[in-house]
C-alpha positions as a Markdown table, in Angstrom:
| # | Residue | x | y | z |
|---|---|---|---|---|
| 1 | Met | -12.9 | -3.9 | -15.0 |
| 2 | Ser | -10.2 | -4.5 | -12.4 |
| 3 | Thr | -11.0 | -5.0 | -8.8 |
| 4 | Leu | -9.6 | -2.4 | -6.4 |
| 5 | Pro | -7.3 | -3.8 | -3.6 |
| 6 | Thr | -8.5 | -3.4 | 0.0 |
| 7 | Cys | -6.6 | -2.0 | 2.9 |
| 8 | Pro | -5.5 | -4.8 | 5.2 |
| 9 | Val | -6.0 | -2.6 | 8.3 |
| 10 | Cys | -9.5 | -1.0 | 7.7 |
| 11 | Gly | -10.9 | -3.0 | 4.7 |
| 12 | Ala | -11.5 | 0.1 | 2.6 |
| 13 | Ser | -11.1 | 0.0 | -1.2 |
| 14 | Ile | -7.8 | 1.6 | -2.2 |
| 15 | Leu | -7.7 | 4.0 | -5.1 |
| 16 | Val | -4.3 | 3.3 | -6.9 |
| 17 | Pro | -2.8 | 5.8 | -9.4 |
| 18 | Ala | -2.6 | 4.4 | -13.0 |
| 19 | Asn | 1.2 | 4.8 | -13.1 |
| 20 | Val | 1.9 | 3.1 | -9.8 |
| 21 | Met | 5.1 | 1.0 | -9.6 |
| 22 | Lys | 5.8 | -2.2 | -7.6 |
| 23 | His | 7.2 | -1.4 | -4.1 |
| 24 | Glu | 5.7 | 2.1 | -4.2 |
| 25 | Ile | 4.2 | 3.3 | -0.9 |
| 26 | Ile | 0.7 | 4.8 | -1.0 |
| 27 | Pro | -1.6 | 5.9 | 1.8 |
| 28 | Cys | -5.0 | 4.4 | 2.6 |
| 29 | Gln | -7.5 | 7.2 | 1.9 |
| 30 | Asp | -9.6 | 6.1 | 4.8 |
| 31 | Cys | -7.3 | 5.3 | 7.7 |
| 32 | Gly | -4.0 | 6.8 | 6.5 |
| 33 | Thr | -2.0 | 3.5 | 6.9 |
| 34 | Glu | 1.0 | 3.4 | 4.6 |
| 35 | Leu | 0.6 | 0.6 | 2.1 |
| 36 | Glu | 3.2 | -1.0 | -0.2 |
| 37 | Ile | 2.3 | -2.2 | -3.7 |
| 38 | Val | 3.5 | -5.8 | -3.7 |
| 39 | Asn | 2.1 | -7.0 | -7.0 |
| 40 | Leu | 0.9 | -5.3 | -10.1 |
| 41 | Asp | -1.1 | -8.1 | -11.8 |
| 42 | Pro | -3.2 | -8.7 | -10.0 |
| 43 | Leu | -2.9 | -5.5 | -8.0 |
| 44 | Glu | -2.1 | -6.3 | -4.3 |
| 45 | Val | -1.1 | -4.1 | -1.3 |
| 46 | Glu | 0.3 | -4.9 | 2.1 |
| 47 | Gln | 0.9 | -2.8 | 5.1 |
| 48 | Ala | 4.3 | -1.1 | 4.6 |
| 49 | Pro | 7.0 | -2.1 | 7.1 |
| 50 | Glu | 7.8 | 0.6 | 9.6 |
| 51 | Val | 11.2 | 2.2 | 9.2 |
| 52 | Gln | 13.0 | 1.8 | 12.5 |
| 53 | Glu | 15.5 | 4.2 | 13.8 |
| 54 | Asp | 19.0 | 2.6 | 14.0 |
| 55 | Trp | 20.5 | 5.3 | 16.3 |
| 56 | Gly | 23.8 | 5.1 | 14.5 |
| 57 | Glu | 24.3 | 1.4 | 15.2 |
């Protein structure tokens, strides 16, 4: 049985779809933080970087 990754923000166990791909963004089911899949074996998540507005620069 595999261990579920935990949210780096709230510590909740993250339910990950079976067909998830590396670098996919998924939400934490508890706090709503966007998480990025950074590794598939073992399954690891990190808080996704915030996309910043470039204002046409």
